[in-house]
TIVO-2410 file (N, C-alpha, C; in nm, 3 decimals):
# residues 188
REC num residu      c1      c2      c3 atome chaine
REC   1      X -20.806   5.204   1.884     N      A
REC   1      X -20.745   5.290   1.785    CA      A
REC   1      X -20.603   5.323   1.831     C      A
REC   2      X -20.511   5.335   1.739     N      A
REC   2      X -20.372   5.362   1.774    CA      A
REC   2      X -20.350   5.509   1.808     C      A
REC   3      X -20.234   5.535   1.865     N      A
REC   3      X -20.196   5.671   1.902    CA      A
REC   3      X -20.158   5.750   1.777     C      A
REC   4      X -20.157   5.881   1.792     N      A
REC   4      X -20.118   5.971   1.684    CA      A
REC   4      X -19.968   5.953   1.656     C      A
REC   5      X -19.933   5.940   1.529     N      A
REC   5      X -19.794   5.929   1.488    CA      A
REC   5      X -19.749   6.068   1.441     C      A
REC   6      X -19.696   6.146   1.533     N      A
REC   6      X -19.656   6.284   1.504    CA      A
REC   6      X -19.552   6.290   1.392     C      A
REC   7      X -19.454   6.203   1.399     N      A
REC   7      X -19.345   6.205   1.300    CA      A
REC   7      X -19.399   6.180   1.159     C      A
REC   8      X -19.491   6.087   1.147     N      A
REC   8      X -19.549   6.056   1.015    CA      A
REC   8      X -19.630   6.175   0.961     C      A
REC   9      X -19.704   6.241   1.049     N      A
REC   9      X -19.780   6.360   1.007    CA      A
REC   9      X -19.683   6.469   0.962     C      A
REC  10      X -19.576   6.491   1.038     N      A
REC  10      X -19.479   6.593   1.001    CA      A
REC  10      X -19.418   6.564   0.864     C      A
REC  11      X -19.385   6.439   0.838     N      A
REC  11      X -19.329   6.402   0.707    CA      A
REC  11      X -19.431   6.429   0.596     C      A
REC  12      X -19.555   6.394   0.621     N      A
REC  12      X -19.660   6.414   0.520    CA      A
REC  12      X -19.681   6.562   0.491     C      A
REC  13      X -19.679   6.644   0.595     N      A
REC  13      X -19.698   6.788   0.576    CA      A
REC  13      X -19.582   6.847   0.498     C      A
REC  14      X -19.460   6.804   0.527     N      A
REC  14      X -19.344   6.851   0.449    CA      A
REC  14      X -19.364   6.814   0.301     C      A
REC  15      X -19.411   6.693   0.275     N      A
REC  15      X -19.434   6.650   0.136    CA      A
REC  15      X -19.542   6.735   0.069     C      A
REC  16      X -19.646   6.768   0.142     N      A
REC  16      X -19.752   6.853   0.086    CA      A
REC  16      X -19.697   6.990   0.052     C      A
REC  17      X -19.619   7.048   0.143     N      A
REC  17      X -19.561   7.180   0.118    CA      A
REC  17      X -19.474   7.176  -0.008     C      A
REC  18      X -19.394   7.072  -0.020     N      A
REC  18      X -19.310   7.058  -0.140    CA      A
REC  18      X -19.396   7.036  -0.264     C      A
REC  19      X -19.502   6.957  -0.251     N      A
REC  19      X -19.587   6.924  -0.366    CA      A
REC  19      X -19.661   7.045  -0.420     C      A
REC  20      X -19.691   7.142  -0.333     N      A
REC  20      X -19.760   7.262  -0.383    CA      A
REC  20      X -19.661   7.365  -0.438     C      A
REC  21      X -19.531   7.333  -0.430     N      A
REC  21      X -19.430   7.419  -0.489    CA      A
REC  21      X -19.366   7.518  -0.393     C      A
REC  22      X -19.382   7.496  -0.263     N      A
REC  22      X -19.320   7.586  -0.166    CA      A
REC  22      X -19.201   7.516  -0.101     C      A
REC  23      X -19.126   7.591  -0.023     N      A
REC  23      X -19.006   7.541   0.040    CA      A
REC  23      X -19.032   7.517   0.189     C      A
REC  24      X -19.036   7.391   0.233     N      A
REC  24      X -19.062   7.363   0.375    CA      A
REC  24      X -18.951   7.412   0.468     C      A
REC  25      X -18.839   7.455   0.411     N      A
REC  25      X -18.727   7.504   0.493    CA      A
REC  25      X -18.725   7.655   0.505     C      A
REC  26      X -18.822   7.723   0.442     N      A
REC  26      X -18.822   7.869   0.458    CA      A
REC  26      X -18.875   7.904   0.597     C      A
REC  27      X -18.838   8.022   0.645     N      A
REC  27      X -18.864   8.061   0.784    CA      A
REC  27      X -19.009   8.040   0.827     C      A
REC  28      X -19.104   8.086   0.750     N      A
REC  28      X -19.244   8.079   0.790    CA      A
REC  28      X -19.301   7.938   0.795     C      A
REC  29      X -19.237   7.845   0.726     N      A
REC  29      X -19.288   7.708   0.720    CA      A
REC  29      X -19.205   7.607   0.801     C      A
REC  30      X -19.094   7.651   0.858     N      A
REC  30      X -19.004   7.558   0.928    CA      A
REC  30      X -19.075   7.473   1.033     C      A
REC  31      X -19.157   7.535   1.116     N      A
REC  31      X -19.223   7.461   1.224    CA      A
REC  31      X -19.366   7.419   1.189     C      A
REC  32      X -19.409   7.446   1.066     N      A
REC  32      X -19.546   7.412   1.027    CA      A
REC  32      X -19.575   7.262   1.041     C      A
REC  33      X -19.487   7.171   0.998     N      A
REC  33      X -19.519   7.029   1.017    CA      A
REC  33      X -19.544   6.991   1.163     C      A
REC  34      X -19.465   7.045   1.256     N      A
REC  34      X -19.486   7.017   1.398    CA      A
REC  34      X -19.620   7.075   1.447     C      A
REC  35      X -19.649   7.199   1.403     N      A
REC  35      X -19.775   7.262   1.445    CA      A
REC  35      X -19.895   7.185   1.392     C      A
REC  36      X -19.887   7.140   1.268     N      A
REC  36      X -19.998   7.064   1.210    CA      A
REC  36      X -20.016   6.932   1.284     C      A
REC  37      X -19.908   6.865   1.316     N      A
REC  37      X -19.916   6.737   1.388    CA      A
REC  37      X -19.983   6.756   1.524     C      A
REC  38      X -19.945   6.862   1.596     N      A
REC  38      X -20.007   6.890   1.727    CA      A
REC  38      X -20.155   6.923   1.709     C      A
REC  39      X -20.187   7.001   1.605     N      A
REC  39      X -20.326   7.037   1.580    CA      A
REC  39      X -20.409   6.912   1.549     C      A
REC  40      X -20.356   6.824   1.463     N      A
REC  40      X -20.430   6.703   1.427    CA      A
REC  40      X -20.455   6.615   1.549     C      A
REC  41      X -20.358   6.607   1.639     N      A
REC  41      X -20.378   6.527   1.761    CA      A
REC  41      X -20.497   6.580   1.839     C      A
REC  42      X -20.510   6.711   1.846     N      A
REC  42      X -20.621   6.772   1.918    CA      A
REC  42      X -20.752   6.759   1.841     C      A
REC  43      X -20.749   6.793   1.714     N      A
REC  43      X -20.871   6.796   1.632    CA      A
REC  43      X -20.930   6.656   1.614     C      A
REC  44      X -20.845   6.554   1.611     N      A
REC  44      X -20.893   6.418   1.590    CA      A
REC  44      X -20.893   6.333   1.718     C      A
REC  45      X -20.894   6.399   1.833     N      A
REC  45      X -20.890   6.327   1.962    CA      A
REC  45      X -21.012   6.240   1.985     C      A
REC  46      X -21.121   6.264   1.915     N      A
REC  46      X -21.241   6.184   1.931    CA      A
REC  46      X -21.232   6.045   1.873     C      A
REC  47      X -21.126   6.018   1.794     N      A
REC  47      X -21.109   5.884   1.737    CA      A
REC  47      X -21.095   5.777   1.845     C      A
REC  48      X -21.047   5.816   1.960     N      A
REC  48      X -21.026   5.721   2.070    CA      A
REC  48      X -21.131   5.734   2.179     C      A
REC  49      X -21.245   5.793   2.145     N      A
REC  49      X -21.347   5.821   2.245    CA      A
REC  49      X -21.482   5.766   2.199     C      A
REC  50      X -21.551   5.699   2.289     N      A
REC  50      X -21.685   5.648   2.262    CA      A
REC  50      X -21.785   5.746   2.324     C      A
REC  51      X -21.876   5.803   2.245     N      A
REC  51      X -21.969   5.901   2.301    CA      A
REC  51      X -22.056   5.844   2.414     C      A
REC  52      X -22.078   5.713   2.414     N      A
REC  52      X -22.159   5.651   2.519    CA      A
REC  52      X -22.093   5.661   2.656     C      A
REC  53      X -21.960   5.678   2.657     N      A
REC  53      X -21.889   5.694   2.784    CA      A
REC  53      X -21.943   5.813   2.863     C      A
REC  54      X -21.991   5.913   2.793     N      A
REC  54      X -22.038   6.035   2.859    CA      A
REC  54      X -22.176   6.017   2.923     C      A
REC  55      X -22.240   5.906   2.895     N      A
REC  55      X -22.373   5.882   2.950    CA      A
REC  55      X -22.370   5.775   3.059     C      A
REC  56      X -22.253   5.750   3.115     N      A
REC  56      X -22.241   5.651   3.221    CA      A
REC  56      X -22.306   5.700   3.351     C      A
REC  57      X -22.301   5.830   3.374     N      A
REC  57      X -22.361   5.885   3.496    CA      A
REC  57      X -22.506   5.919   3.468     C      A
REC  58      X -22.593   5.847   3.536     N      A
REC  58      X -22.737   5.867   3.519    CA      A
REC  58      X -22.797   5.895   3.656     C      A
REC  59      X -22.883   5.995   3.659     N      A
REC  59      X -22.947   6.034   3.784    CA      A
REC  59      X -23.094   5.992   3.781     C      A
REC  60      X -23.145   5.960   3.897     N      A
REC  60      X -23.287   5.932   3.910    CA      A
REC  60      X -23.359   6.062   3.945     C      A
REC  61      X -23.446   6.104   3.857     N      A
REC  61      X -23.518   6.230   3.878    CA      A
REC  61      X -23.660   6.211   3.827     C      A
REC  62      X -23.756   6.260   3.901     N      A
REC  62      X -23.896   6.246   3.862    CA      A
REC  62      X -23.926   6.345   3.749     C      A
REC  63      X -23.873   6.313   3.631     N      A
REC  63      X -23.889   6.405   3.517    CA      A
REC  63      X -23.901   6.324   3.388     C      A
REC  64      X -24.015   6.334   3.323     N      A
REC  64      X -24.033   6.271   3.193    CA      A
REC  64      X -24.086   6.373   3.093     C      A
REC  65      X -24.027   6.490   3.097     N      A
REC  65      X -24.060   6.598   3.004    CA      A
REC  65      X -23.935   6.633   2.925     C      A
REC  66      X -23.951   6.717   2.828     N      A
REC  66      X -23.843   6.754   2.738    CA      A
REC  66      X -23.722   6.812   2.811     C      A
REC  67      X -23.604   6.765   2.768     N      A
REC  67      X -23.476   6.824   2.807    CA      A
REC  67      X -23.409   6.862   2.676     C      A
REC  68      X -23.372   6.989   2.663     N      A
REC  68      X -23.312   7.037   2.538    CA      A
REC  68      X -23.192   7.124   2.570     C      A
REC  69      X -23.079   7.089   2.514     N      A
REC  69      X -22.961   7.176   2.519    CA      A
REC  69      X -22.940   7.221   2.376     C      A
REC  70      X -22.952   7.353   2.354     N      A
REC  70      X -22.940   7.402   2.217    CA      A
REC  70      X -22.818   7.492   2.203     C      A
REC  71      X -22.781   7.513   2.079     N      A
REC  71      X -22.668   7.600   2.045    CA      A
REC  71      X -22.535   7.551   2.103     C      A
REC  72      X -22.511   7.421   2.098     N      A
REC  72      X -22.383   7.366   2.140    CA      A
REC  72      X -22.284   7.388   2.026     C      A
REC  73      X -22.186   7.475   2.044     N      A
REC  73      X -22.091   7.498   1.935    CA      A
REC  73      X -22.001   7.376   1.916     C      A
REC  74      X -21.968   7.348   1.791     N      A
REC  74      X -21.877   7.237   1.762    CA      A
REC  74      X -21.801   7.268   1.634     C      A
REC  75      X -21.694   7.195   1.613     N      A
REC  75      X -21.624   7.195   1.485    CA      A
REC  75      X -21.583   7.053   1.455     C      A
REC  76      X -21.565   7.025   1.329     N      A
REC  76      X -21.520   6.894   1.287    CA      A
REC  76      X -21.440   6.911   1.159     C      A
REC  77      X -21.388   6.800   1.108     N      A
REC  77      X -21.315   6.802   0.982    CA      A
REC  77      X -21.385   6.711   0.882     C      A
REC  78      X -21.418   6.768   0.768     N      A
REC  78      X -21.481   6.693   0.660    CA      A
REC  78      X -21.388   6.579   0.618     C      A
REC  79      X -21.440   6.458   0.620     N      A
REC  79      X -21.355   6.344   0.584    CA      A
REC  79      X -21.325   6.337   0.435     C      A
REC  80      X -21.396   6.413   0.354     N      A
REC  80      X -21.371   6.413   0.210    CA      A
REC  80      X -21.258   6.506   0.169     C      A
REC  81      X -21.241   6.617   0.244     N      A
REC  81      X -21.141   6.717   0.205    CA      A
REC  81      X -21.044   6.754   0.316     C      A
REC  82      X -21.069   6.706   0.438     N      A
REC  82      X -20.991   6.741   0.556    CA      A
REC  82      X -20.983   6.892   0.577     C      A
REC  83      X -21.097   6.957   0.557     N      A
REC  83      X -21.111   7.097   0.593    CA      A
REC  83      X -21.225   7.107   0.694     C      A
REC  84      X -21.226   7.213   0.773     N      A
REC  84      X -21.324   7.222   0.882    CA      A
REC  84      X -21.467   7.245   0.836     C      A
REC  85      X -21.558   7.200   0.919     N      A
REC  85      X -21.695   7.249   0.918    CA      A
REC  85      X -21.732   7.273   1.063     C      A
REC  86      X -21.821   7.366   1.084     N      A
REC  86      X -21.849   7.409   1.221    CA      A
REC  86      X -21.992   7.461   1.230     C      A
REC  87      X -22.044   7.459   1.349     N      A
REC  87      X -22.180   7.507   1.367    CA      A
REC  87      X -22.229   7.484   1.508     C      A
REC  88      X -22.359   7.454   1.515     N      A
REC  88      X -22.425   7.434   1.644    CA      A
REC  88      X -22.507   7.306   1.640     C      A
REC  89      X -22.502   7.236   1.752     N      A
REC  89      X -22.583   7.116   1.769    CA      A
REC  89      X -22.691   7.145   1.872     C      A
REC  90      X -22.808   7.088   1.848     N      A
REC  90      X -22.921   7.099   1.941    CA      A
REC  90      X -22.959   6.955   1.976     C      A
REC  91      X -22.957   6.924   2.105     N      A
REC  91      X -22.978   6.786   2.149    CA      A
REC  91      X -23.096   6.784   2.247     C      A
REC  92      X -23.198   6.706   2.213     N      A
REC  92      X -23.318   6.696   2.296    CA      A
REC  92      X -23.349   6.550   2.327     C      A
REC  93      X -23.404   6.529   2.446     N      A
REC  93      X -23.454   6.395   2.478    CA      A
REC  93      X -23.563   6.406   2.583     C      A
REC  94      X -23.644   6.302   2.588     N      A
REC  94      X -23.746   6.289   2.691    CA      A
REC  94      X -23.708   6.167   2.774     C      A
REC  95      X -23.668   6.190   2.899     N      A
REC  95      X -23.625   6.079   2.984    CA      A
REC  95      X -23.739   5.978   3.007     C      A
REC  96      X -23.699   5.856   3.028     N      A
REC  96      X -23.796   5.750   3.061    CA      A
REC  96      X -23.760   5.696   3.199     C      A
REC  97      X -23.860   5.686   3.285     N      A
REC  97      X -23.836   5.632   3.418    CA      A
REC  97      X -23.745   5.721   3.501     C      A
REC  98      X -23.740   5.850   3.469     N      A
REC  98      X -23.659   5.943   3.547    CA      A
REC  98      X -23.509   5.930   3.524     C      A
REC  99      X -23.467   5.861   3.416     N      A
REC  99      X -23.324   5.843   3.386    CA      A
REC  99      X -23.272   5.966   3.311     C      A
REC 100      X -23.207   6.056   3.385     N      A
REC 100      X -23.150   6.176   3.323    CA      A
REC 100      X -22.998   6.173   3.338     C      A
REC 101      X -22.933   6.247   3.251     N      A
REC 101      X -22.787   6.261   3.257    CA      A
REC 101      X -22.754   6.408   3.272     C      A
REC 102      X -22.631   6.437   3.308     N      A
REC 102      X -22.589   6.576   3.322    CA      A
REC 102      X -22.596   6.649   3.189     C      A
REC 103      X -22.635   6.774   3.193     N      A
REC 103      X -22.649   6.853   3.070    CA      A
REC 103      X -22.516   6.864   2.994     C      A
REC 104      X -22.407   6.877   3.067     N      A
REC 104      X -22.276   6.889   3.001    CA      A
REC 104      X -22.241   6.762   2.925     C      A
REC 105      X -22.300   6.650   2.965     N      A
REC 105      X -22.270   6.523   2.898    CA      A
REC 105      X -22.321   6.524   2.754     C      A
REC 106      X -22.429   6.596   2.729     N      A
REC 106      X -22.481   6.606   2.593    CA      A
REC 106      X -22.380   6.679   2.504     C      A
REC 107      X -22.325   6.788   2.556     N      A
REC 107      X -22.224   6.864   2.480    CA      A
REC 107      X -22.097   6.781   2.463     C      A
REC 108      X -22.057   6.708   2.565     N      A
REC 108      X -21.936   6.625   2.556    CA      A
REC 108      X -21.951   6.515   2.452     C      A
REC 109      X -22.069   6.458   2.442     N      A
REC 109      X -22.093   6.354   2.342    CA      A
REC 109      X -22.082   6.412   2.201     C      A
REC 110      X -22.138   6.530   2.180     N      A
REC 110      X -22.126   6.596   2.049    CA      A
REC 110      X -21.979   6.616   2.016     C      A
REC 111      X -21.904   6.668   2.111     N      A
REC 111      X -21.762   6.694   2.087    CA      A
REC 111      X -21.685   6.566   2.057     C      A
REC 112      X -21.713   6.459   2.130     N      A
REC 112      X -21.643   6.332   2.109    CA      A
REC 112      X -21.666   6.281   1.967     C      A
REC 113      X -21.786   6.293   1.918     N      A
REC 113      X -21.818   6.243   1.784    CA      A
REC 113      X -21.763   6.336   1.676     C      A
REC 114      X -21.765   6.466   1.702     N      A
REC 114      X -21.719   6.563   1.603    CA      A
REC 114      X -21.568   6.562   1.584     C      A
REC 115      X -21.494   6.524   1.687     N      A
REC 115      X -21.348   6.530   1.680    CA      A
REC 115      X -21.288   6.406   1.617     C      A
REC 116      X -21.324   6.386   1.491     N      A
REC 116      X -21.267   6.280   1.408    CA      A
REC 116      X -21.301   6.316   1.263     C      A
REC 117      X -21.233   6.259   1.166     N      A
REC 117      X -21.275   6.285   1.027    CA      A
REC 117      X -21.421   6.242   1.016     C      A
REC 118      X -21.506   6.331   0.963     N      A
REC 118      X -21.647   6.310   0.986    CA      A
REC 118      X -21.736   6.364   0.875     C      A
REC 119      X -21.859   6.319   0.877     N      A
REC 119      X -21.969   6.374   0.797    CA      A
REC 119      X -22.072   6.429   0.895     C      A
REC 120      X -22.134   6.538   0.860     N      A
REC 120      X -22.235   6.597   0.948    CA      A
REC 120      X -22.348   6.500   0.976     C      A
REC 121      X -22.391   6.429   0.873     N      A
REC 121      X -22.500   6.333   0.889    CA      A
REC 121      X -22.465   6.226   0.993     C      A
REC 122      X -22.338   6.182   0.991     N      A
REC 122      X -22.295   6.078   1.084    CA      A
REC 122      X -22.289   6.131   1.228     C      A
REC 123      X -22.243   6.255   1.245     N      A
REC 123      X -22.242   6.313   1.381    CA      A
REC 123      X -22.383   6.310   1.437     C      A
REC 124      X -22.477   6.356   1.357     N      A
REC 124      X -22.616   6.367   1.400    CA      A
REC 124      X -22.671   6.232   1.445     C      A
REC 125      X -22.656   6.132   1.361     N      A
REC 125      X -22.713   6.001   1.394    CA      A
REC 125      X -22.634   5.930   1.504     C      A
REC 126      X -22.502   5.946   1.509     N      A
REC 126      X -22.422   5.880   1.612    CA      A
REC 126      X -22.457   5.931   1.751     C      A
REC 127      X -22.473   6.063   1.765     N      A
REC 127      X -22.511   6.120   1.895    CA      A
REC 127      X -22.648   6.067   1.937     C      A
REC 128      X -22.743   6.070   1.843     N      A
REC 128      X -22.878   6.022   1.875    CA      A
REC 128      X -22.876   5.875   1.916     C      A
REC 129      X -22.805   5.792   1.841     N      A
REC 129      X -22.801   5.649   1.872    CA      A
REC 129      X -22.731   5.620   2.005     C      A
REC 130      X -22.624   5.695   2.036     N      A
REC 130      X -22.555   5.676   2.163    CA      A
REC 130      X -22.648   5.709   2.280     C      A
REC 131      X -22.730   5.813   2.264     N      A
REC 131      X -22.825   5.849   2.370    CA      A
REC 131      X -22.932   5.741   2.386     C      A
REC 132      X -22.982   5.690   2.276     N      A
REC 132      X -23.086   5.586   2.282    CA      A
REC 132      X -23.030   5.462   2.353     C      A
REC 133      X -22.910   5.420   2.314     N      A
REC 133      X -22.851   5.300   2.372    CA      A
REC 133      X -22.818   5.317   2.520     C      A
REC 134      X -22.770   5.434   2.558     N      A
REC 134      X -22.723   5.455   2.694    CA      A
REC 134      X -22.832   5.498   2.792     C      A
REC 135      X -22.921   5.587   2.747     N      A
REC 135      X -23.020   5.646   2.838    CA      A
REC 135      X -23.157   5.578   2.830     C      A
REC 136      X -23.182   5.506   2.720     N      A
REC 136      X -23.311   5.441   2.697    CA      A
REC 136      X -23.427   5.539   2.717     C      A
REC 137      X -23.421   5.656   2.654     N      A
REC 137      X -23.525   5.758   2.673    CA      A
REC 137      X -23.651   5.726   2.593     C      A
REC 138      X -23.755   5.805   2.618     N      A
REC 138      X -23.877   5.791   2.538    CA      A
REC 138      X -23.852   5.839   2.395     C      A
REC 139      X -23.765   5.938   2.380     N      A
REC 139      X -23.733   5.989   2.248    CA      A
REC 139      X -23.609   6.076   2.249     C      A
REC 140      X -23.547   6.086   2.133     N      A
REC 140      X -23.427   6.169   2.114    CA      A
REC 140      X -23.442   6.243   1.982     C      A
REC 141      X -23.398   6.369   1.982     N      A
REC 141      X -23.393   6.446   1.859    CA      A
REC 141      X -23.264   6.527   1.860     C      A
REC 142      X -23.185   6.512   1.755     N      A
REC 142      X -23.061   6.586   1.740    CA      A
REC 142      X -23.070   6.662   1.608     C      A
REC 143      X -23.047   6.792   1.615     N      A
REC 143      X -23.046   6.877   1.496    CA      A
REC 143      X -22.912   6.949   1.493     C      A
REC 144      X -22.847   6.944   1.378     N      A
REC 144      X -22.718   7.011   1.363    CA      A
REC 144      X -22.724   7.106   1.245     C      A
REC 145      X -22.676   7.228   1.268     N      A
REC 145      X -22.664   7.331   1.165    CA      A
REC 145      X -22.516   7.362   1.150     C      A
REC 146      X -22.461   7.356   1.027     N      A
REC 146      X -22.318   7.379   1.012    CA      A
REC 146      X -22.285   7.443   0.878     C      A
REC 147      X -22.174   7.513   0.878     N      A
REC 147      X -22.116   7.567   0.755    CA      A
REC 147      X -21.993   7.484   0.723     C      A
REC 148      X -21.983   7.443   0.598     N      A
REC 148      X -21.875   7.357   0.552    CA      A
REC 148      X -21.775   7.436   0.469     C      A
REC 149      X -21.651   7.439   0.516     N      A
REC 149      X -21.549   7.514   0.444    CA      A
REC 149      X -21.520   7.453   0.307     C      A
REC 150      X -21.552   7.326   0.286     N      A
REC 150      X -21.532   7.267   0.154    CA      A
REC 150      X -21.630   7.328   0.052     C      A
REC 151      X -21.740   7.385   0.100     N      A
REC 151      X -21.833   7.457   0.012    CA      A
REC 151      X -21.799   7.606   0.005     C      A
REC 152      X -21.726   7.656   0.103     N      A
REC 152      X -21.693   7.797   0.111    CA      A
REC 152      X -21.564   7.829   0.035     C      A
REC 153      X -21.462   7.747   0.055     N      A
REC 153      X -21.328   7.775   0.002    CA      A
REC 153      X -21.306   7.722  -0.139     C      A
REC 154      X -21.375   7.618  -0.176     N      A
REC 154      X -21.347   7.550  -0.302    CA      A
REC 154      X -21.479   7.511  -0.369     C      A
REC 155      X -21.471   7.448  -0.481     N      A
REC 155      X -21.591   7.399  -0.548    CA      A
REC 155      X -21.692   7.508  -0.575     C      A
REC 156      X -21.807   7.498  -0.516     N      A
REC 156      X -21.918   7.590  -0.541    CA      A
REC 156      X -21.894   7.730  -0.485     C      A
REC 157      X -21.805   7.742  -0.384     N      A
REC 157      X -21.768   7.872  -0.322    CA      A
REC 157      X -21.890   7.953  -0.280     C      A
REC 158      X -21.964   7.901  -0.184     N      A
REC 158      X -22.084   7.966  -0.132    CA      A
REC 158      X -22.072   7.988   0.018     C      A
REC 159      X -21.995   8.090   0.061     N      A
REC 159      X -21.984   8.117   0.204    CA      A
REC 159      X -22.119   8.151   0.265     C      A
REC 160      X -22.137   8.105   0.388     N      A
REC 160      X -22.261   8.133   0.459    CA      A
REC 160      X -22.371   8.031   0.439     C      A
REC 161      X -22.354   7.940   0.343     N      A
REC 161      X -22.455   7.836   0.323    CA      A
REC 161      X -22.455   7.745   0.445     C      A
REC 162      X -22.573   7.715   0.495     N      A
REC 162      X -22.587   7.634   0.615    CA      A
REC 162      X -22.651   7.500   0.579     C      A
REC 163      X -22.596   7.393   0.633     N      A
REC 163      X -22.651   7.259   0.615    CA      A
REC 163      X -22.716   7.217   0.746     C      A
REC 164      X -22.839   7.167   0.738     N      A
REC 164      X -22.912   7.123   0.857    CA      A
REC 164      X -22.941   6.974   0.843     C      A
REC 165      X -22.906   6.899   0.948     N      A
REC 165      X -22.938   6.756   0.953    CA      A
REC 165      X -23.012   6.727   1.082     C      A
REC 166      X -23.092   6.622   1.079     N      A
REC 166      X -23.162   6.582   1.201    CA      A
REC 166      X -23.164   6.430   1.214     C      A
REC 167      X -23.170   6.387   1.337     N      A
REC 167      X -23.189   6.246   1.369    CA      A
REC 167      X -23.302   6.241   1.472     C      A
REC 168      X -23.403   6.164   1.442     N      A
REC 168      X -23.523   6.157   1.525    CA      A
REC 168      X -23.542   6.012   1.568     C      A
REC 169      X -23.555   5.990   1.697     N      A
REC 169      X -23.571   5.855   1.750    CA      A
REC 169      X -23.688   5.853   1.850     C      A
REC 170      X -23.746   5.733   1.865     N      A
REC 170      X -23.849   5.712   1.967    CA      A
REC 170      X -23.974   5.792   1.942     C      A
REC 171      X -24.028   5.851   2.049     N      A
REC 171      X -24.156   5.921   2.045    CA      A
REC 171      X -24.159   6.033   1.940     C      A
REC 172      X -24.043   6.093   1.913     N      A
REC 172      X -24.039   6.204   1.818    CA      A
REC 172      X -24.067   6.160   1.674     C      A
REC 173      X -24.054   6.032   1.647     N      A
REC 173      X -24.081   5.982   1.512    CA      A
REC 173      X -24.230   5.993   1.479     C      A
REC 174      X -24.316   5.948   1.571     N      A
REC 174      X -24.460   5.941   1.543    CA      A
REC 174      X -24.543   6.051   1.606     C      A
REC 175      X -24.491   6.117   1.708     N      A
REC 175      X -24.567   6.220   1.778    CA      A
REC 175      X -24.532   6.358   1.722     C      A
REC 176      X -24.614   6.407   1.631     N      A
REC 176      X -24.587   6.534   1.563    CA      A
REC 176      X -24.584   6.651   1.661     C      A
REC 177      X -24.667   6.645   1.766     N      A
REC 177      X -24.668   6.757   1.861    CA      A
REC 177      X -24.540   6.760   1.944     C      A
REC 178      X -24.487   6.644   1.981     N      A
REC 178      X -24.361   6.638   2.056    CA      A
REC 178      X -24.247   6.691   1.968     C      A
REC 179      X -24.246   6.650   1.843     N      A
REC 179      X -24.144   6.698   1.750    CA      A
REC 179      X -24.157   6.848   1.729     C      A
REC 180      X -24.280   6.898   1.715     N      A
REC 180      X -24.305   7.041   1.695    CA      A
REC 180      X -24.260   7.122   1.816     C      A
REC 181      X -24.274   7.065   1.937     N      A
REC 181      X -24.229   7.137   2.056    CA      A
REC 181      X -24.080   7.165   2.048     C      A
REC 182      X -24.001   7.063   2.012     N      A
REC 182      X -23.857   7.082   2.001    CA      A
REC 182      X -23.826   7.187   1.894     C      A
REC 183      X -23.887   7.173   1.778     N      A
REC 183      X -23.861   7.266   1.668    CA      A
REC 183      X -23.899   7.410   1.704     C      A
REC 184      X -24.007   7.425   1.781     N      A
REC 184      X -24.047   7.561   1.821    CA      A
REC 184      X -23.943   7.624   1.913     C      A
REC 185      X -23.884   7.545   2.002     N      A
REC 185      X -23.777   7.596   2.088    CA      A
REC 185      X -23.653   7.632   2.008     C      A
REC 186      X -23.626   7.557   1.902     N      A
REC 186      X -23.508   7.585   1.821    CA      A
REC 186      X -23.525   7.717   1.744     C      A
REC 187      X -23.647   7.751   1.709     N      A
REC 187      X -23.672   7.877   1.636    CA      A
REC 187      X -23.669   7.997   1.728     C      A
REC 188      X -23.693   7.975   1.858     N      A
REC 188      X -23.700   8.087   1.955    CA      A
REC 188      X -23.566   8.152   1.976     C      A
***
């Protein structure tokens, strides 16, 4: 993926300001194009990142029971409207053969996937698939809860509405009790 073109973003933001009928040369908006370009570079930094990179470090540990990191805060930008959505990700897996990764790596993978123009459904499945491919666990379950500003600020205008998505892989697909264990922890 190519680098961020700050100058092009600045030009586009100036055009947007003009298109909505405001003056990009007025005091409050003078530096807005530069600020937006810097923000976009940060917010979309995941475009150049593969979430599987975060699972390169694997430890051998005699553990084949549930590992769950819940309430991982994240934000992303809706690819349909380029407005934020934000919430919490819950990432669970059951290691196979003692192959575990650092807990922070689960959060880093969520962040890498979220920091690009995105859909919540895609974040959920991409994180789950990256874990399956990299860690080869017995099972993976990713649940994401988020509020979408495109539903809050415009259109239906329903602030506080929460969207929940899940991706279930491996043992969690067929083993209802394993799946229920994760869900019970999420409710606690």
